[in-house]
C-alpha positions in Angstrom: -7.2 -57.7 43.2 -9.4 -55.0 41.6 -9.3 -53.8 38.1 -8.6 -50.3 39.3 -5.6 -51.5 41.4 -4.0 -53.6 38.7 -5.2 -55.3 35.5 -6.3 -58.8 36.2 -3.5 -61.3 35.1 -4.3 -63.7 32.4 -3.9 -67.5 33.2 -0.4 -67.5 31.9 0.7 -65.1 34.7 -0.7 -66.1 38.0 1.8 -64.3 40.3 0.1 -61.9 42.6 0.3 -58.2 41.9 2.6 -57.6 44.9 5.1 -60.1 43.5 4.9 -58.5 40.0 5.4 -55.0 41.4 8.6 -56.1 43.1 9.8 -57.9 40.0 9.0 -54.8 37.9 11.0 -52.7 40.4 14.0 -54.9 40.0 13.9 -54.7 36.2 13.3 -50.9 36.4 16.4 -50.6 38.7 18.6 -52.5 36.3 17.4 -50.3 33.5 17.8 -47.1 35.5 21.3 -47.8 36.5 22.2 -48.8 33.0 20.8 -45.6 31.7 22.7 -43.7 34.3 26.0 -45.4 33.3 25.2 -44.7 29.6 24.2 -41.1 30.0 26.6 -40.0 32.8 23.7 -37.9 34.3 23.0 -37.6 37.9 20.8 -40.5 39.3 18.0 -38.2 40.2 17.6 -36.9 36.7 17.9 -40.5 35.3 15.1 -41.6 37.6 12.8 -38.9 36.4 13.7 -39.6 32.8 13.1 -43.4 33.2 9.7 -42.8 35.0 8.6 -40.7 32.1 9.9 -42.6 29.2 10.3 -46.3 30.0 8.2 -47.0 33.1 4.8 -46.9 31.3 5.8 -49.7 29.0 7.2 -51.9 31.8 4.0 -51.5 33.8 2.0 -52.5 30.7 4.2 -55.6 30.3 3.6 -56.6 33.9 -0.1 -55.6 33.8 0.3 -53.1 36.6 -0.7 -49.6 37.3 2.4 -49.0 39.5 5.6 -50.8 40.7 6.8 -51.2 44.2 8.2 -47.6 44.3 9.7 -48.1 47.8 11.7 -51.2 46.5 12.8 -49.4 43.3 14.0 -46.3 45.2 15.8 -48.4 47.8 17.5 -50.4 45.1 18.8 -47.6 42.8 19.8 -45.1 45.5 21.3 -47.9 47.6 23.5 -49.1 44.8 24.5 -45.7 43.9 25.6 -44.9 47.5 27.5 -48.1 48.1 28.9 -49.0 44.6 32.6 -49.0 45.5 32.1 -51.1 48.6 29.9 -53.5 46.7 32.4 -53.9 43.8 35.1 -55.0 46.3 32.9 -57.8 47.6 31.8 -58.9 44.2 35.3 -58.7 42.7 36.4 -61.6 44.9 34.0 -63.9 43.2 34.6 -62.9 39.5 37.4 -65.4 38.9 41.1 -65.1 38.2 42.0 -62.2 35.9 38.5 -60.7 36.0 37.6 -57.3 37.4 34.5 -55.3 37.7 35.6 -53.2 34.8 36.1 -56.2 32.6 32.5 -57.5 32.9 29.7 -55.6 31.1 27.6 -53.0 32.7 24.4 -55.0 33.0 26.3 -57.9 34.8 27.7 -55.2 37.3 24.3 -53.7 37.9 22.5 -57.1 38.4 25.2 -58.3 40.8 25.1 -54.9 42.8 21.4 -55.0 43.0 21.2 -58.5 44.2 24.0 -57.9 46.7 22.0 -55.0 48.2 19.0 -57.2 48.6 21.0 -60.0 50.3 22.4 -57.3 52.7 19.4 -55.2 53.4 16.3 -57.2 52.8 16.3 -60.3 55.0 12.5 -60.7 54.5 13.2 -61.8 50.9 14.7 -65.2 50.6 18.1 -65.6 49.1 16.9 -68.2 46.7 14.2 -65.8 45.4 16.7 -63.0 44.9 19.0 -65.5 42.9 16.1 -66.7 40.8 14.8 -63.1 40.0 18.2 -61.7 39.1 19.1 -64.8 37.1 15.9 -64.3 35.2 16.7 -60.7 34.5 20.2 -61.7 33.4 18.6 -64.3 31.0 16.3 -61.6 29.6 19.3 -59.4 28.8 21.0 -62.5 27.1 24.1 -62.3 29.3 25.9 -65.3 30.7 23.2 -66.4 33.1 25.2 -69.3 34.5 28.1 -67.1 35.4 25.8 -64.5 37.1 23.9 -67.2 39.0 27.2 -68.7 40.2 28.4 -65.4 41.6 24.9 -64.7 43.1 25.0 -68.1 44.8 28.4 -67.3 46.3 27.3 -63.8 47.4 24.1 -65.4 48.9 26.3 -67.9 50.9 28.4 -65.0 52.2 25.5 -62.7 53.2 22.9 -65.3 54.2 24.8 -68.4 55.3 21.9 -69.3 57.7 19.6 -69.9 54.7 21.9 -72.6 53.3 22.8 -74.4 56.5 
């Protein structure tokens, strides 16, 4: 890793830049979808706004010059295109009396994004997806155990071969 590519990580963050770029893309996707929900603006407008206002600070936190743009784009536009279908699948795991409308927006976005990765990105292990999105849930101080349990069920549905 060169300094011009990404800042050298300190000893407390030994994850390679490629892993940090994908993690940053996930967080950026959660934040973008949340911003879209809160603003009611078209996703393309929100993406531009996010990249101009919030992305520089996120990159600084991750000691990066850029995130994994392809992953970010695939996540936010994939969820936007398939939200209703995703919500049907996720609703089955929410528990009796719970609906997608009843859980908070961050939970919805985290579950949708993880489901997209389970379905579309077989090169990323289900356990990695669960761990990453559980950590994101924890950073937002939502019920991480609840999110992790639903993610585990979704992973078993979409990636049963990984749990055989």
